[in-house]
TORFI-543377 format. One record per residue (C-alpha): residue number from 1; z, y, x; residue in three letters. Coordinates in steps of 0.001 Angstrom, whole numbers, plus 500000, padded with zeros to 6 digits. Each point is the difference from the previous one (the first is absolute). Example, Ala and Ser with C-alpha at 12.3 -4.5 7.8 and 13.67 -1.06 7.14 Angstrom:
ATOM   resi       pz       py       px   resn
ATOM      1   507800   495500   512300    Ala
ATOM      2   499340   503440   501370    Ser
REM end
This chain:
ATOM   resi       pz       py       px   resn
ATOM      1   499842   500038   499941    Met
ATOM      2   499219   503189   501599    Arg
ATOM      3   502712   502255   500862    Gln
ATOM      4   498467   503075   498193    Ser
ATOM      5   500509   498009   496814    Met
ATOM      6   503587   499187   500382    Leu
ATOM      7   503025   502129   499373    Thr
ATOM      8   502132   501191   502986    Arg
ATOM      9   502599   497144   499337    Glu
ATOM     10   497225   497390   499681    Gln
ATOM     11   498369   501341   503235    Ser
ATOM     12   503361   499841   501897    Leu
ATOM     13   500487   496286   498693    Phe
ATOM     14   496499   499022   501093    Val
ATOM     15   500808   501231   503601    Asn
ATOM     16   503212   498226   499862    Gln
ATOM     17   498414   496744   499022    Glu
ATOM     18   497428   500220   502610    Lys
ATOM     19   502597   500486   502607    Glu
ATOM     20   501971   497029   498803    Ala
ATOM     21   496977   497801   499814    Leu
ATOM     22   498840   501226   503227    Ser
ATOM     23   503240   499011   501589    Asp
ATOM     24   499794   496583   498431    Met
ATOM     25   496440   499477   501363    Leu
ATOM     26   501193   500811   503488    Leu
ATOM     27   502756   497350   499730    Lys
ATOM     28   497720   497449   498451    Leu
ATOM     29   497420   500555   502775    Ser
ATOM     30   502733   498439   502175    Gly
ATOM     31   499940   496772   498178    Met
ATOM     32   497391   497217   499920    Glu
ATOM     33   497654   501143   497027    Leu
ATOM     34   496261   500085   499767    Pro
ATOM     35   498427   503288   501186    Lys
ATOM     36   498007   500338   496788    Glu
ATOM     37   503251   499757   497881    Arg
ATOM     38   501458   502879   501981    Leu
ATOM     39   496963   501987   499686    Ala
ATOM     40   500207   499591   496283    Ala
ATOM     41   503419   501554   500023    Leu
ATOM     42   498650   502872   502024    Gln
ATOM     43   497107   500576   497611    Lys
ATOM     44   502289   499587   496915    Ala
ATOM     45   502214   502894   501635    Ile
ATOM     46   496935   502152   500525    Ile
ATOM     47   498919   499262   496256    Gln
ATOM     48   502895   501923   498952    Leu
ATOM     49   498047   503186   500702    Asp
ATOM     50   496839   498733   498110    Glu
ATOM     51   498855   499760   496564    Leu
ATOM     52   501140   497362   497726    Phe
ATOM     53   498106   496881   501065    Leu
ATOM     54   498770   497475   497590    Val
ATOM     55   498700   496696   501307    Val
ATOM     56   497772   497589   497967    Val
ATOM     57   500156   496357   501071    Val
ATOM     58   498755   496647   498713    Gly
ATOM     59   497377   497297   500562    Glu
ATOM     60   496283   500875   500388    Phe
ATOM     61   498263   500343   496660    Asn
ATOM     62   503117   501029   498193    Ala
ATOM     63   498427   503295   499439    Gly
ATOM     64   502078   502175   502349    Lys
ATOM     65   497221   502303   500755    Ser
ATOM     66   498984   500345   496333    Ala
ATOM     67   503624   500596   499128    Leu
ATOM     68   500340   502979   502334    Val
ATOM     69   496883   501381   498742    Asn
ATOM     70   501139   499673   496441    Ala
ATOM     71   503275   501916   500956    Ile
ATOM     72   498220   502532   501952    Leu
ATOM     73   497482   500468   497065    Gly
ATOM     74   496964   499990   502438    Ala
ATOM     75   498068   497342   502097    Lys
ATOM     76   501682   500701   503278    Val
ATOM     77   500000   496449   501428    Leu
ATOM     78   497144   497429   500104    Pro
ATOM     79   500185   497174   497725    Glu
ATOM     80   498591   496338   499541    Gly
ATOM     81   500756   496436   499244    Val
ATOM     82   499999   499205   503946    Thr
ATOM     83   502701   501383   502211    Pro
ATOM     84   499119   503681   500092    Thr
ATOM     85   502968   501189   501790    Thr
ATOM     86   500085   498753   503576    Ser
ATOM     87   502213   502594   501453    Arg
ATOM     88   503220   502019   498686    Val
ATOM     89   498676   503066   498414    Thr
ATOM     90   502217   503098   499484    Leu
ATOM     91   498760   502257   497183    Val
ATOM     92   501409   503563   500311    Lys
ATOM     93   499021   503499   498731    Trp
ATOM     94   497341   501898   501403    Gly
ATOM     95   497878   503077   499362    Asp
ATOM     96   496842   497816   500341    Glu
ATOM     97   499238   496228   499304    Pro
ATOM     98   499788   498359   503245    Gly
ATOM     99   500852   496700   502240    Glu
ATOM    100   500984   499711   503588    Gln
ATOM    101   500336   496409   501467    Val
ATOM    102   502644   500298   502661    Leu
ATOM    103   499569   496556   501113    Asp
ATOM    104   498839   496739   498830    Glu
ATOM    105   503038   499282   498074    Gly
ATOM    106   500826   503671   498561    Phe
ATOM    107   498092   502636   498175    Ala
ATOM    108   501054   503300   498081    Val
ATOM    109   498225   501215   496976    Ile
ATOM    110   500611   503568   498851    Thr
ATOM    111   499209   500920   496351    Tyr
ATOM    112   500807   503427   498035    Pro
ATOM    113   502130   498389   497146    Leu
ATOM    114   503079   501610   498530    Pro
ATOM    115   501839   496737   500230    Leu
ATOM    116   499691   499807   503779    Leu
ATOM    117   501826   503263   500525    Lys
ATOM    118   502906   498074   498778    Glu
ATOM    119   499629   496670   501622    Leu
ATOM    120   498011   497867   502505    Asn
ATOM    121   498413   496533   499021    Ile
ATOM    122   499407   497378   502384    Val
ATOM    123   497564   497157   499012    Asp
ATOM    124   500424   496711   501906    Ser
ATOM    125   497947   497142   500875    Pro
ATOM    126   500738   496777   498130    Gly
ATOM    127   503013   497896   500794    Thr
ATOM    128   498522   496442   499665    Asn
ATOM    129   498411   497804   502570    Ala
ATOM    130   496364   501098   499781    Ile
ATOM    131   500922   503346   501801    Ile
ATOM    132   503323   498959   501285    Arg
ATOM    133   499290   501691   503308    Gln
ATOM    134   500576   503328   498110    His
ATOM    135   503506   499268   499030    Glu
ATOM    136   501532   501555   503198    Arg
ATOM    137   498582   503254   498919    Leu
ATOM    138   501430   499659   496591    Thr
ATOM    139   503342   499267   501683    Asp
ATOM    140   499803   503029   501955    Glu
ATOM    141   499523   502212   497165    Phe
ATOM    142   502462   498302   497366    Val
ATOM    143   503023   501005   501981    Pro
ATOM    144   498772   503631   499637    Arg
ATOM    145   499608   499932   496245    Ser
ATOM    146   502034   501675   497536    Asp
ATOM    147   498687   497898   497170    Leu
ATOM    148   498022   496800   499850    Val
ATOM    149   497484   499248   497206    Leu
ATOM    150   499873   496271   500227    Phe
ATOM    151   496674   499168   498352    Thr
ATOM    152   499196   496654   498711    Thr
ATOM    153   496925   498735   497984    Ser
ATOM    154   500204   498801   496352    Ala
ATOM    155   497795   496930   500962    Asp
ATOM    156   502394   498884   502859    Arg
ATOM    157   503327   501733   499241    Pro
ATOM    158   502602   499800   502852    Leu
ATOM    159   498285   497220   502436    Thr
ATOM    160   502074   498468   502611    Glu
ATOM    161   498789   502320   502755    Ser
ATOM    162   500871   502912   497725    Glu
ATOM    163   503657   498560   499611    Arg
ATOM    164   500296   499579   503874    Gln
ATOM    165   498816   503481   500424    Phe
ATOM    166   502221   501303   497541    Leu
ATOM    167   503051   498450   501954    Gln
ATOM    168   499007   501852   503123    Arg
ATOM    169   499525   503388   497988    Ile
ATOM    170   503465   499508   498583    Leu
ATOM    171   501551   499447   503361    Ala
ATOM    172   499263   503671   500734    Trp
ATOM    173   501989   501070   496994    Gly
ATOM    174   497160   501434   498155    Lys
ATOM    175   499766   501250   496485    Lys
ATOM    176   497240   497593   498512    Val
ATOM    177   497996   500548   496827    Val
ATOM    178   497829   497295   498668    Phe
ATOM    179   496552   500605   498457    Val
ATOM    180   498286   497287   498426    Leu
ATOM    181   496348   501026   500003    Asn
ATOM    182   497000   498686   498059    Lys
ATOM    183   502026   500053   496879    Ala
ATOM    184   496514   500115   498061    Asp
ATOM    185   499429   496280   500546    Ile
ATOM    186   502707   499010   497608    Phe
ATOM    187   498851   499057   496514    Glu
ATOM    188   503263   501309   498302    Asn
ATOM    189   503248   501309   500590    Glu
ATOM    190   501663   496683   499949    Asp
ATOM    191   497989   498959   503048    Ala
ATOM    192   500768   503165   501781    Leu
ATOM    193   503709   499672   499262    Glu
ATOM    194   500059   496415   501281    Glu
ATOM    195   498481   501389   503328    Ala
ATOM    196   502725   502836   500222    Arg
ATOM    197   502681   497327   499281    Ser
ATOM    198   498713   497844   502788    Phe
ATOM    199   500103   502805   502584    Ile
ATOM    200   503299   501364   498814    Leu
ATOM    201   501684   496344   500209    Lys
ATOM    202   498859   499406   503557    His
ATOM    203   500789   503561   501439    Val
ATOM    204   503429   500381   498219    Ser
ATOM    205   501355   497315   502108    Gly
ATOM    206   499404   502027   503183    Val
ATOM    207   500801   503512   498677    Leu
ATOM    208   503264   501229   499086    Glu
ATOM    209   498862   501281   496399    Asp
ATOM    210   497104   499681   497780    Thr
ATOM    211   497120   501781   501621    Pro
ATOM    212   497292   502435   498421    Glu
ATOM    213   496929   498304   499161    Leu
ATOM    214   497125   501657   498714    Phe
ATOM    215   496867   498045   498645    Ala
ATOM    216   496696   502252   500250    Val
ATOM    217   496455   499495   500280    Ser
ATOM    218   498644   502169   503029    Ala
ATOM    219   496431   499016   498721    Arg
ATOM    220   500252   501619   496550    Trp
ATOM    221   501808   503013   501258    Ala
ATOM    222   497105   500706   502342    Gln
ATOM    223   497505   499381   497092    Arg
ATOM    224   501938   502812   498099    Ala
ATOM    225   499306   502359   502657    Leu
ATOM    226   496285   499622   499919    Thr
ATOM    227   499765   499671   496091    Glu
ATOM    228   498539   503150   498262    Thr
ATOM    229   501134   498983   496576    Asp
ATOM    230   503408   501705   499520    Pro
ATOM    231   501143   497277   497429    Asp
ATOM    232   498638   497222   502152    Gln
ATOM    233   501640   501363   503121    Arg
ATOM    234   503468   500378   498157    Arg
ATOM    235   499689   496300   498897    Gln
ATOM    236   499068   498945   503487    Leu
ATOM    237   502891   502001   501388    Arg
ATOM    238   502455   498546   497641    Ala
ATOM    239   498906   496311   500496    Ala
ATOM    240   500320   500659   503833    Ser
ATOM    241   503725   500487   499456    Arg
ATOM    242   500125   502219   503091    Leu
ATOM    243   501716   502813   498453    Glu
ATOM    244   503430   498310   500114    Ser
ATOM    245   499404   499392   503779    Leu
ATOM    246   498922   503643   500478    Glu
ATOM    247   503059   501245   498075    Arg
ATOM    248   502294   498029   502281    Tyr
ATOM    249   498237   501439   503041    Ile
ATOM    250   499911   503497   498840    Thr
ATOM    251   503056   500315   497661    Ser
ATOM    252   502569   497161   500339    Thr
ATOM    253   499693   500481   503786    Leu
ATOM    254   501088   503535   499867    Asp
ATOM    255   500731   502103   503002    Asp
ATOM    256   503693   498796   500267    Asp
ATOM    257   499003   496338   499568    Thr
ATOM    258   497193   500249   502684    Arg
ATOM    259   502479   501671   502401    Leu
ATOM    260   502468   497321   499167    Arg
ATOM    261   497536   497295   500909    Leu
ATOM    262   498561   502121   503036    Lys
ATOM    263   503649   500365   501415    Leu
ATOM    264   500796   496401   499358    Gln
ATOM    265   496751   498549   501427    Asn
ATOM    266   501061   500125   503639    Pro
ATOM    267   503264   498745   499075    Leu
ATOM    268   498521   496832   498902    Gly
ATOM    269   498038   499704   503185    Val
ATOM    270   503125   500516   502142    Ala
ATOM    271   501825   497494   498060    Glu
ATOM    272   497091   497455   500485    Asn
ATOM    273   500277   500626   503637    Leu
ATOM    274   503576   499709   499990    Ile
ATOM    275   499958   496541   498178    Thr
ATOM    276   497299   498878   502658    Gln
ATOM    277   502257   501186   502789    Ala
ATOM    278   502900   498155   498255    Glu
ATOM    279   497973   496745   499965    Gln
ATOM    280   498967   500419   503652    Val
ATOM    281   503858   500528   500803    Asn
ATOM    282   500852   496809   497930    Arg
ATOM    283   497291   497956   501685    Thr
ATOM    284   501087   501153   503362    Gln
ATOM    285   503552   499482   499332    Ser
ATOM    286   499273   496492   498864    Ala
ATOM    287   498141   499372   503130    Asp
ATOM    288   502787   501467   501918    Leu
ATOM    289   502410   497760   498420    Ser
ATOM    290   498603   497119   502175    Glu
ATOM    291   500465   502128   502956    Asp
ATOM    292   503668   500906   499032    Arg
ATOM    293   500612   496362   499546    Gln
ATOM    294   498427   499193   503425    Thr
ATOM    295   501875   502759   501815    Val
ATOM    296   503333   498847   498007    Ser
ATOM    297   499260   496373   501250    Ser
ATOM    298   499487   501207   503589    Ile
ATOM    299   502879   502305   500169    Glu
ATOM    300   502350   497400   498427    Thr
ATOM    301   498704   497316   502587    Ala
ATOM    302   500657   502436   502714    Ile
ATOM    303   503492   500743   499042    Thr
ATOM    304   500662   496475   499261    Ala
ATOM    305   498638   499264   503513    His
ATOM    306   502335   502711   501475    Glu
ATOM    307   502912   498434   498230    Gly
ATOM    308   499203   496584   501079    Glu
ATOM    309   499799   501141   503568    Leu
ATOM    310   503319   501764   499957    Gln
ATOM    311   501665   497077   498147    Asn
ATOM    312   498566   497218   502099    Glu
ATOM    313   500448   501777   503343    Leu
ATOM    314   503792   500189   499739    Thr
ATOM    315   500613   496080   499908    Pro
ATOM    316   497331   499556   502769    Arg
ATOM    317   501675   502650   502252    Ile
ATOM    318   503401   498298   499092    Ala
ATOM    319   498834   496629   501406    Glu
ATOM    320   499524   501696   503296    Leu
ATOM    321   503366   501342   499849    Glu
ATOM    322   501394   496491   499261    Asn
ATOM    323   498221   498631   503047    Ile
ATOM    324   501844   502644   502127    Leu
ATOM    325   503325   499441   498082    Gln
ATOM    326   499753   496308   500957    Arg
ATOM    327   499223   500990   503569    Leu
ATOM    328   503040   502083   500189    Glu
ATOM    329   502294   497197   498664    Leu
ATOM    330   498640   497618   502841    Arg
ATOM    331   500530   502701   502435    Gly
ATOM    332   503777   500504   498927    Leu
ATOM    333   500441   496156   500245    Asp
ATOM    334   498496   500102   503429    Phe
ATOM    335   502342   502254   501370    Phe
ATOM    336   502825   497979   498432    Asp
ATOM    337   498767   496883   501769    Thr
ATOM    338   498663   501460   503287    Thr
ATOM    339   502800   502652   500875    Leu
ATOM    340   502391   497423   500950    Arg
ATOM    341   501870   499408   503306    Leu
ATOM    342   498641   496358   500030    Thr
ATOM    343   496533   501610   500114    Asn
ATOM    344   500932   502205   503136    Ile
ATOM    345   497461   498593   502186    His
ATOM    346   497007   500835   497519    Asn
ATOM    347   501528   503424   499054    Leu
ATOM    348   499858   501162   503558    Ile
ATOM    349   496151   499320   499926    Arg
ATOM    350   498242   502447   497759    Gly
ATOM    351   496632   498055   500107    Asp
ATOM    352   501855   496994   498351    Cys
ATOM    353   501535   502070   497508    Val
ATOM    354   496697   501566   498989    Arg
ATOM    355   498254   496460   499869    Ala
ATOM    356   502723   498646   497803    Glu
ATOM    357   500070   502974   497786    Phe
ATOM    358   496008   499874   499686    Glu
ATOM    359   500339   496255   499122    Lys
ATOM    360   502920   500059   497778    Glu
ATOM    361   499995   503329   498257    Val
ATOM    362   496427   501457   500232    Leu
ATOM    363   498360   496701   499300    Gln
ATOM    364   496622   500691   498291    Asp
ATOM    365   501106   503160   498382    Val
ATOM    366   497264   502131   501357    Pro
ATOM    367   497376   497393   498610    Ala
ATOM    368   501733   500096   496614    Gln
ATOM    369   500014   503764   499881    Leu
ATOM    370   496469   500265   500844    Glu
ATOM    371   499026   497255   497588    Asp
ATOM    372   501973   501883   497175    Gln
ATOM    373   498501   503310   501076    Val
ATOM    374   496391   498378   499983    Gln
ATOM    375   500573   498561   496423    Arg
ATOM    376   501189   503459   499051    Leu
ATOM    377   496725   501304   501532    Ile
ATOM    378   497786   497453   498070    Asp
ATOM    379   501798   500421   496771    Trp
ATOM    380   499341   503808   500384    Leu
ATOM    381   496294   499538   500862    Val
ATOM    382   499524   497498   497186    Glu
ATOM    383   501643   502327   497412    Lys
ATOM    384   497774   502930   501098    Asp
ATOM    385   496925   497784   499589    Leu
ATOM    386   500938   498511   496788    Arg
ATOM    387   500647   503404   498672    Glu
ATOM    388   496549   501384   500953    Trp
ATOM    389   498624   496888   498359    Gln
ATOM    390   501682   500806   496872    Gln
ATOM    391   498864   503653   499834    Ile
ATOM    392   496466   498671   500702    Met
ATOM    393   500198   497908   497105    Thr
ATOM    394   500964   502980   497736    Tyr
ATOM    395   497410   502233   501253    Leu
ATOM    396   497305   497252   499695    Gln
ATOM    397   500921   499567   496434    Arg
ATOM    398   499852   503702   499345    Arg
ATOM    399   496609   500035   501757    Gln
ATOM    400   498574   497502   497648    Ala
ATOM    401   501341   501801   496736    Leu
ATOM    402   498723   503302   501383    Asn
ATOM    403   496463   498409   500794    Leu
ATOM    404   499990   498777   496226    Glu
ATOM    405   500787   503388   498790    His
ATOM    406   497269   501871   501929    Ile
ATOM    407   497411   497215   499044    Val
ATOM    408   500920   500326   496425    Gly
ATOM    409   500301   503837   499736    Ser
ATOM    410   498007   501469   502761    Gly
ATOM    411   503108   501370   501640    Gly
ATOM    412   501249   503602   500483    Ser
ATOM    413   500966   502127   503020    Ser
ATOM    414   503557   498597   499453    Gln
ATOM    415   498727   496583   499974    Ala
ATOM    416   498070   500712   503275    Gly
ATOM    417   502854   501298   501786    Arg
ATOM    418   502164   497180   498824    Arg
ATOM    419   497437   497654   501376    Arg
ATOM    420   499856   501659   503241    Glu
ATOM    421   503771   499943   500426    Leu
ATOM    422   500379   496418   498875    Ile
ATOM    423   497129   498966   502251    Asp
ATOM    424   501450   501888   503020    Ser
ATOM    425   503529   498715   499669    Val
ATOM    426   498726   496449   499248    Gly
ATOM    427   497599   500148   503005    Glu
ATOM    428   502919   500940   502344    Arg
ATOM    429   502167   497318   498592    Ala
ATOM    430   497257   497503   500323    Lys
ATOM    431   499208   500960   503582    Leu
ATOM    432   503720   499966   500806    Leu
ATOM    433   500377   496494   498460    Ile
ATOM    434   496925   498523   501738    Glu
ATOM    435   501015   501443   503432    Ser
ATOM    436   503480   499022   499588    Tyr
ATOM    437   501046   498163   503166    Asp
ATOM    438   503431   498317   499327    Arg
ATOM    439   500583   499046   503758    Asn
ATOM    440   498988   503383   501313    Glu
ATOM    441   502234   501757   497304    Glu
ATOM    442   502917   497737   500943    Ala
ATOM    443   499399   500549   503769    Ser
ATOM    444   499769   503838   499518    Gln
ATOM    445   503264   499994   497782    Leu
ATOM    446   501787   497616   502601    Ala
ATOM    447   499156   502494   502814    Arg
ATOM    448   501300   502833   497925    Gln
ATOM    449   503335   498174   499084    Val
ATOM    450   500343   499240   503873    Glu
ATOM    451   499450   503563   500799    Ala
ATOM    452   502417   501122   497408    Ala
ATOM    453   502684   497617   501313    Val
ATOM    454   499382   500847   503630    Ala
ATOM    455   500719   503779   499341    Gln
ATOM    456   503593   499163   499150    Thr
ATOM    457   502461   500829   502859    Ala
ATOM    458   501135   496252   500378    Leu
ATOM    459   496775   498813   501222    Phe
ATOM    460   497998   499990   503249    Glu
ATOM    461   496973   502056   500093    Val
ATOM    462   498148   497159   501793    Gly
ATOM    463   500559   497409   497457    Ala
ATOM    464   496763   498719   498453    Val
ATOM    465   501116   497957   496973    Ser
ATOM    466   502670   499883   497419    Leu
ATOM    467   501582   496710   501602    Gly
ATOM    468   500016   501625   503297    Thr
ATOM    469   501580   503027   498777    Leu
ATOM    470   502608   498048   498211    Val
ATOM    471   500785   497785   502753    Thr
ATOM    472   500247   502891   502380    Thr
ATOM    473   502586   501792   497692    Ala
ATOM    474   502134   496937   499132    Val
ATOM    475   500209   498425   503476    Val
ATOM    476   500526   503391   501831    Ser
ATOM    477   502932   500660   497495    Ser
ATOM    478   501494   496634   500729    Ala
ATOM    479   499684   500602   503875    Leu
ATOM    480   501693   503390   499723    Asp
ATOM    481   502837   498225   498368    Ile
ATOM    482   500247   496954   502167    Thr
ATOM    483   499595   502156   503309    Gly
ATOM    484   503576   500288   500213    Met
ATOM    485   500206   496565   501126    Val
ATOM    486   498131   500553   503360    Ala
ATOM    487   502985   500890   501830    Ala
ATOM    488   502116   497310   501505    Gly
ATOM    489   503269   501457   499086    Thr
ATOM    490   499562   498289   496471    Leu
ATOM    491   500959   496787   501485    Ala
ATOM    492   503403   501356   501170    Val
ATOM    493   500653   501829   496860    Leu
ATOM    494   498371   497504   497724    Gly
ATOM    495   503113   499139   497940    Phe
ATOM    496   500681   503524   499271    Phe
ATOM    497   496591   501830   499969    Val
ATOM    498   497671   497567   498459    Ile
ATOM    499   501447   499910   496407    Pro
ATOM    500   499990   503672   500265    Tyr
ATOM    501   496393   500234   501333    Lys
ATOM    502   499005   497559   497395    Arg
ATOM    503   501218   501850   497330    Arg
ATOM    504   498564   503318   501415    Lys
ATOM    505   496708   498088   500624    Ala
ATOM    506   499645   499143   496316    Lys
ATOM    507   501069   503391   498624    Glu
ATOM    508   497228   501671   502375    Asn
ATOM    509   497356   497229   499121    Phe
ATOM    510   500750   500415   496203    Arg
ATOM    511   499699   503738   500233    Gln
ATOM    512   496693   499899   502021    Lys
ATOM    513   498341   497403   497790    Met
ATOM    514   501221   502129   497042    Thr
ATOM    515   498362   502916   501364    Glu
ATOM    516   496869   497908   501233    Phe
ATOM    517   499587   498325   496576    Arg
ATOM    518   500323   503311   498227    Ala
ATOM    519   497342   501724   502316    Arg
ATOM    520   497497   497168   499845    Leu
ATOM    521   500300   499488   496105    Ile
ATOM    522   499800   503741   499683    Ser
ATOM    523   496977   500130   502129    Ala
ATOM    524   498319   497174   498275    Leu
ATOM    525   501019   501241   496418    Thr
ATOM    526   498744   503408   500853    Arg
ATOM    527   496626   498694   501293    Glu
ATOM    528   499272   497768   497080    Phe
ATOM    529   501023   502714   497632    Asp
ATOM    530   497707   502328   501576    Arg
ATOM    531   497080   497450   499924    Glu
ATOM    532   500750   499033   496295    Ser
ATOM    533   499878   503636   499059    Gln
ATOM    534   496684   500515   501916    Gln
ATOM    535   498699   497117   498229    Ser
ATOM    536   500823   501411   496562    Val
ATOM    537   498697   503577   501145    Asn
ATOM    538   496837   498385   501124    Arg
ATOM    539   499512   498378   496500    Leu
ATOM    540   500763   503324   498273    Arg
ATOM    541   498046   502229   502301    Glu
ATOM    542   496732   497840   499402    Asn
ATOM    543   500335   499995   496203    Val
ATOM    544   501100   503677   499680    Thr
ATOM    545   496643   501491   499517    Pro
ATOM    546   499471   497639   497136    Tyr
ATOM    547   503605   500545   498417    Thr
ATOM    548   499718   503563   500585    Arg
ATOM    549   496805   500136   497944    Tyr
ATOM    550   501317   498128   497212    Val
ATOM    551   503111   502223   499687    His
ATOM    552   497877   503082   500222    Ala
ATOM    553   497713   498811   497271    Glu
ATOM    554   502942   499201   497773    Gln
ATOM    555   501187   503499   500363    Glu
ATOM    556   496586   501334   499584    Arg
ATOM    557   499480   498176   496753    Met
ATOM    558   503336   501042   498854    Glu
ATOM    559   499170   503438   500795    Lys
ATOM    560   496585   499732   498186    Ile
ATOM    561   501705   498631   496980    Asp
ATOM    562   502235   502765   499877    Gly
ATOM    563   497226   502644   500372    Ile
ATOM    564   498052   498361   497142    Leu
ATOM    565   503007   499918   497682    Gln
ATOM    566   500243   503812   500641    Asp
ATOM    567   496385   500468   499383    Met
ATOM    568   500258   498231   496574    Arg
ATOM    569   503001   502277   499183    Gln
ATOM    570   497931   502990   501035    Gly
ATOM    571   497219   498796   497553    Leu
ATOM    572   502468   499675   497355    Ser
ATOM    573   501230   503673   500424    Met
ATOM    574   496405   501180   500099    Leu
ATOM    575   499332   498478   496696    Arg
ATOM    576   503167   501308   498374    Ser
ATOM    577   499153   503477   501207    Gln
ATOM    578   496523   499603   498530    Ile
ATOM    579   501370   499144   496738    Glu
ATOM    580   502307   503083   500217    Thr
ATOM    581   497189   502225   501187    Leu
ATOM    582   497767   499202   496888    Leu
ATOM    583   502552   499892   497163    Lys
REM end
């Protein structure tokens, strides 16, 4: 509706509506919607500044061009029994009759008729299969329409293709008026009423209320225009039944009604886009549910893996401590049996004491410790590999589902991004599993453990294995304690000194073994804890791009859902304001 034809209040509201709809269009442009649908809203916004637009649709040979000519009262459009309208034709007012073909699909006809100063009329190609290639053109104009004259032929009322096309029109929220053309073929009123009832029955189910339906004969209306006999002209005019449709267009559709339809038109287009955006969001959300499930399974598996490592590590470390405790008990027994006067000849010889200590106390402890540590290493390496295999299983399952979706639906940018991330993470997991060398991983971890243990103050830097480290530490501790017997004075003072020295030796040995055991267990625990956490971190780091994408997509969809809800509320407010404006 041209601004010059509006009151100041109406003009201000039009600007308000355009601003609100433009903001919606901007937000909708960031969603995955067809460009032509977004363009439809843009055109509908522009149409607010144009004359009232009537679009005539229907199958070919329904008499659409004849109907337009009859309404205009002049032969403006060509007519025929074959498809005469191969393009969308806009009929508007002009000082002189003329035609301008803008492209192969669109033409503008100007004509100096009074009605065209109030409205523009669009004649469209047929909607049926014969010229189905022109439906796209009709679809582009229907969203811009303020009123749709849905024309059906009396000889084929409301065909299946017309019903399908009607659904597409209604999706845009358009005001639809039905015209039953060629009413002259009916022999009587009963036959005509039967056709009317048939149409109303089939359209009432898809419409909120009973639509306007006008039965006309465009052919008789045009014959009346060329008839010279006044009586005959009046008879033909009356028989055409066109006056009721004309009155509807010129009188019933008064300025307020037209303005209401004009203002409501882009709201219907916007609502259609919002509905599509909601469908897209629901579809993507449904697709993402599989990703959420996969991510949840992976995160649960990693968390469980982390818990298992912590829970299982403690008793495995405890077994190491048990070995050392048994060694300590044997050492204490050794001092009880060795530090005696009866053994004075051996006590004076440190090498004999060392040999006996290694044989009776140390025994195979270094080998036991090394074996237990190796079992710890093998356990950790195997757990790490099994966890990667489990994650690979989750990813492969999601890859298969994603492929099915892409093949079935053609995919989207989100689907493409999802596929890239799943493939990338899956490929890394696959390569890791395929290249995983248990022996090398175990050897590397063993070296790390030995290095970590060697860094403790109790151990010699030159030691090369855990067993050597333990032997060095334990035996040196014992020698420190038994070195007291190197002096020959012990033989003289044996009765008095040996019990005291034995007690002191046991206390010192117990203290040193407690310190040694604590340092060793602490070093091993710290190293295995560190390696366990690194294992968990590697798992998380490798799947982080995928999990981050899923979480981000979930937030994006929730945000879009909120935006779309706000848009619907905005449309509802605009509709209420329109009704208030035009009371």
